[in-house]
C-alpha positions in Angstrom: -14.4 47.4 -7.6 -14.1 44.4 -6.6 -11.6 42.9 -3.6 -9.3 40.6 -4.8 -8.2 37.4 -3.3 -5.2 35.5 -4.2 -4.2 32.0 -3.2 -1.0 30.8 -3.6 -1.2 26.7 -4.3 -3.6 24.8 -6.0 -3.8 21.4 -3.7 -6.7 20.3 -1.5 -7.0 23.2 0.6 -6.3 26.3 -1.4 -8.9 25.5 -4.4 -11.4 24.8 -1.6 -10.7 28.7 -0.6 -10.4 29.8 -4.2 -13.9 27.7 -5.1 -15.6 29.0 -2.1 -15.0 32.7 -2.6 -15.3 32.7 -6.3 -18.6 34.7 -6.5 -17.8 37.3 -3.9 -14.2 38.4 -4.7 -11.9 38.8 -8.1 -10.0 35.3 -7.2 -6.6 34.3 -8.9 -5.3 31.0 -8.1 -1.8 30.1 -8.6 -0.2 27.2 -9.5 2.7 25.6 -12.1 0.6 22.4 -12.9 -2.2 22.2 -15.6 -4.3 20.0 -13.2 -5.3 19.6 -9.6 -4.1 16.1 -8.2 -6.0 13.8 -6.1 -3.2 12.8 -4.0 -5.2 10.3 -2.6 -5.8 8.3 -5.8 -2.3 8.4 -6.8 -1.6 4.9 -5.8 -4.3 3.4 -7.4 -3.6 5.3 -10.5 0.1 3.4 -10.6 -1.8 0.2 -10.0 -4.9 0.6 -12.7 -3.9 2.5 -15.2 -6.7 2.5 -17.0 -8.2 4.5 -14.2 -5.5 6.6 -13.8 -7.6 9.8 -15.5 -9.7 10.1 -12.7 -7.1 11.4 -10.4 -6.7 14.6 -12.8 -8.7 17.6 -12.6 -8.2 20.7 -14.7 -8.0 23.7 -13.1 -10.0 25.4 -16.1 -13.3 24.4 -14.5 -12.4 25.2 -10.9 -13.8 28.7 -11.1 -16.6 30.7 -12.7 -15.9 33.9 -12.4 -11.7 34.2 -11.0 -8.6 33.1 -12.9 -6.5 30.6 -12.4 -2.0 31.2 -13.7 -0.1 28.5 -14.1 2.9 29.8 -12.7 5.3 29.4 -9.9 5.5 32.2 -7.0 9.4 32.7 -6.1 8.4 35.3 -3.5 5.5 36.8 -1.8 5.6 40.3 0.2 2.9 41.3 2.1 1.1 43.1 -1.1 1.5 40.5 -3.6 3.3 37.7 -5.0 6.6 37.6 -7.9 6.2 35.1 -10.5 9.1 32.8 -11.9 7.7 34.3 -15.2 8.8 37.7 -13.7 5.0 38.6 -13.7 3.8 40.0 -10.4 0.2 40.1 -9.0 -0.9 42.4 -6.2 -3.6 41.2 -3.7 -6.0 42.4 -1.0 -6.0 39.1 0.8 -3.5 36.3 0.3 -4.0 32.9 0.9 -0.8 30.8 1.0 -1.5 27.0 0.6 1.6 25.2 -1.2 1.3 22.1 0.8 4.5 19.9 0.5 6.2 17.6 -1.6 6.1 13.5 -1.1 8.4 11.0 -3.2 6.5 9.4 -6.3 4.0 7.8 -6.9 2.1 9.3 -3.7 2.5 13.1 -5.2 3.9 13.3 -9.1 7.5 14.0 -10.1 8.0 17.6 -9.6 9.2 18.0 -13.2 6.0 16.4 -14.6 3.4 19.8 -14.4 1.5 18.6 -17.2 -1.6 15.4 -17.1 -0.1 13.9 -20.3 3.8 13.7 -18.9 2.1 12.4 -15.3 -0.2 10.0 -16.8 3.0 8.9 -18.6 5.2 8.3 -15.6 2.6 6.3 -14.0 2.2 4.0 -17.1 5.9 3.8 -17.1 6.2 2.9 -13.6 3.1 0.4 -13.7 4.6 -1.4 -16.3 8.2 -1.7 -14.2 5.8 -3.0 -11.5 3.7 -5.3 -13.1 6.6 -7.7 -14.1 7.9 -7.6 -10.3 7.3 -10.6 -7.9 8.8 -9.1 -4.9 8.2 -5.7 -3.5 9.8 -3.3 -1.2 8.1 -1.0 0.2 10.3 1.8 3.0 7.9 3.2 4.9 4.7 2.0 6.9 2.4 5.0 7.2 -0.6 5.8 5.8 0.7 5.7 2.2 3.3 2.7 2.5 0.3 0.7 3.7 -2.0 2.1 1.2 0.5 1.3 -1.6 0.9 -2.3 -0.3 -3.0 -2.8 -0.5 -3.2 -1.5 -3.7 -0.6 -3.8 -5.0 -2.0 -7.0 -3.7 -5.4 -6.4 -4.8 -4.3 -6.0 -8.4 -1.5 -8.6 -8.1 -2.3 -11.0 -5.1 0.7 -13.1 -6.0 3.1 -10.6 -5.5 5.1 -10.8 -2.2 4.8 -7.4 -0.2 7.2 -6.4 2.4 7.0 -3.1 4.3 10.0 -2.2 6.5 9.8 1.2 8.7 12.0 2.0 11.8 9.0 3.0 14.0 8.4 0.2 16.8 4.6 0.8 15.9 2.0 0.9 13.5 -0.4 4.1 13.3 1.9 5.1 16.6 -1.3 7.8 18.4 -4.0 6.1 16.8 -6.3 3.6 19.0 -5.0 0.8 19.8 -7.8 -1.7 18.1 -7.7 0.4 14.7 -3.7 -0.9 15.0 -4.6 -4.3 15.8 -7.3 -4.2 13.1 -4.8 -3.5 10.4 -2.3 -6.0 11.5 -5.0 -8.7 11.1 -6.0 -7.5 7.5 -2.3 -6.5 6.7 -1.9 -10.7 7.5 -4.8 -11.4 5.8 -3.4 -9.9 2.4 0.2 -11.7 3.2 1.4 -7.9 3.5 4.7 -8.6 5.5 5.6 -5.7 7.7 8.9 -5.6 9.6 8.9 -2.6 12.4 12.1 -1.1 14.2 14.0 -1.3 11.8 15.4 0.2 8.6 18.1 -0.7 5.4 22.1 -0.3 6.0 21.9 1.2 3.0 19.5 2.4 0.2 19.0 -0.1 -2.8 21.4 0.5 -6.0 18.2 0.6 -8.2 16.5 3.5 -8.3 12.8 3.7 -6.6 10.2 2.9 -8.9 12.4 0.6 -11.7 12.8 -3.2 -11.7 15.7 -5.0 -10.9 16.5 -7.7 -8.8 18.5 -6.1 -5.8 19.3 -7.6 -1.7 19.2 -4.9 1.0 20.0 -5.6 4.5 18.3 -4.5 7.5 20.0 -3.4 11.2 19.3 -6.3 12.5 20.9 -8.3 9.5 18.3 -9.8 7.9 19.0 -10.3 3.8 15.5 -8.9 1.8 15.0 -9.8 -1.9 13.1 -7.6 -4.1 12.6 -6.9 -7.7 11.4 -3.1 -7.4 11.1 -0.5 -4.2 9.1 2.7 -3.5 9.8 5.1 -1.1 6.7 6.0 1.2 8.2 8.7 3.7 9.8 12.0 3.4 7.2 15.4 3.3 9.1 18.3 2.3 7.0 21.6 2.9 7.3 23.8 -0.1 8.1 26.9 1.3 11.2 27.9 -0.5 9.6 31.2 -2.0 9.0 32.6 1.7 12.9 31.7 2.3 13.9 35.6 1.4 11.8 36.8 4.9 9.9 39.3 2.8 7.0 38.7 4.4 7.9 36.2 7.5 10.2 34.6 9.6 10.0 30.9 8.8 10.5 28.0 11.9 13.4 26.0 11.9 11.3 23.1 10.3 10.8 26.0 7.4 7.3 26.1 8.6 4.5 29.0 8.3 3.9 30.4 12.0 0.0 31.0 12.1 -2.1 32.9 14.6 -5.4 31.3 15.8 -7.0 32.4 13.3 -4.6 31.3 10.3 -3.4 34.5 9.7 0.6 35.2 9.4 1.4 37.0 12.6 1.4 40.9 11.7 -0.6 40.2 8.9 -4.5 40.5 9.3 -5.0 40.0 5.4 -2.4 37.1 5.0 -3.5 33.6 5.9 -1.7 30.5 5.2 -3.2 26.8 5.6 -2.1 22.9 4.4 1.0 21.4 5.4 3.6 24.5 5.4 1.8 25.8 8.7 3.7 25.5 12.1 0.6 23.5 13.5 0.0 19.9 15.3 -2.5 19.0 12.7 -1.0 16.0 10.7 -0.5 16.9 7.0 -2.7 15.1 5.9 -5.8 16.5 2.9 -8.8 16.4 5.5 -6.8 18.7 8.0 -6.0 21.2 5.1 -9.1 21.3 4.3 -11.1 22.3 7.6 -8.3 25.2 7.9 -9.3 26.3 4.6 -12.8 26.3 5.9 -12.1 28.2 8.7 -10.0 30.9 6.4 -12.8 31.0 4.2 -15.0 32.3 6.9 -12.5 34.9 8.1 -12.4 36.5 4.6 -15.8 36.5 4.2 -16.4 38.5 7.5 -13.3 41.1 6.0 -15.0 41.5 2.8 -18.2 42.1 4.6 -16.2 44.4 6.5 -17.1 42.5 9.9 -14.4 41.6 12.4 -13.3 37.9 11.2 -13.3 35.6 14.4 -13.4 32.2 13.4 -10.6 30.1 15.2 -8.9 27.4 14.6 -8.3 24.7 17.5 -6.3 22.0 16.9 -7.1 18.9 18.4 -5.5 15.9 19.9 -7.9 13.3 18.2 -6.2 11.5 15.7 -8.9 10.8 12.2 -8.3 8.8 9.4 -9.6 6.6 6.4 -6.9 4.1 5.4 -8.1 2.0 2.7 -5.8 -1.5 1.7 -7.5 -1.5 -2.3 -11.0 -1.0 -3.2 -12.8 -3.5 -0.3 -11.4 -3.4 2.8 -9.1 -0.8 5.0 -9.2 0.9 8.9 -10.1 4.2 10.3 -10.8 6.2 13.1 -13.1 9.0 12.8 -14.4 11.6 15.3 -17.9 10.8 17.3 -19.6 12.9 20.1 -18.1 10.9 22.7 -14.6 11.0 21.4 -12.8 9.2 18.1 -13.9 5.6 17.2 -12.6 2.8 15.2 -14.2 2.8 11.6 -15.5 -0.3 10.4 -14.3 -1.4 7.0 -17.6 -0.9 5.0 -17.1 2.7 6.3 -13.9 3.1 4.9 -15.2 1.6 1.8 -17.8 3.6 1.3 -16.1 6.9 2.6 -13.0 6.8 0.5 -11.9 3.2 -0.4 -14.7 2.8 -3.4 -13.3 6.2 -5.6 -10.8 7.9 -3.2 -13.0 11.0 -3.1 -13.1 11.5 -6.7 -16.6 12.1 -6.6 -16.1 15.3 -4.2 -13.3 16.5 -6.9 -15.4 16.1 -9.5 -18.1 18.1 -7.8 -15.9 20.8 -7.0 -14.3 21.3 -10.3 -17.8 20.9 -12.2 -17.0 17.8 -13.7 -19.7 14.9 -14.2 
């Protein structure tokens, strides 16, 4: 009888695990959505509706042998997964990869699980944004910065202001990367106000057009026509809150061993944003962890001892495009991390936001 692998969560890491093991086990992928969303492309999908379909990849083309269940996990125990539909899936190996939520438009609205609904959301918000002359973005992390870059490339006449309570752009990255970022932002006319926040959120809903005035902690007034929230990661581990599998940390994350197994369960793995590791909650780190899990499950399927460990590195990596033509980055080299050139950022991410990579994973042109 073929061995069973159940993957909960069809994001960057979960789809990589499912695809990699599809020919070696009976794989089931569980996710409530109709399609994988390449979150790296979500912001460009907002500013360029004609390009937006490139951000979505239907799950039905992912696996050649396994199956995808469009359902939501409500509980997990060592033997399997209980579904929102009332069904249950038994598993010999379990991989938890449910990721995290993030404010729209960086990730879809939770209620919008179909591609048609997600595209409708993006088109509606695009219409609101198109008519706005002044844009406020709360959060100067990678999401807020990339959103600002996409907006100014399509509408160079819009005034974009980013506000963040951190006193530094991209803390933890190389000084030369931060300096280059400030240079590019100035060239694009993007204003960044650091070390301050708003005394209260705008009365207008995020992503909806409507003139408002907001006051910063420093007493400055910002007038804008639309605003977006670009901060606030929420790990998706509610289905584990019953403790039937493990006890979550105070941050609601999943404890894991160096081999990325859940302690006490050699056949249950967890990866990505939900794990209690110091890795940044970014797609590239989730996929690195997924590769560790694939190697360990392959060893177990072959009757061997799984011995691949995940090493958390203090070196930070990032590719941060500001539209299709420029951006900043930091990548590992044999001599440690180093700044990436704008051309490297453009070639490796900015040009297509990994569309070709995921087209290959999902067997699409």
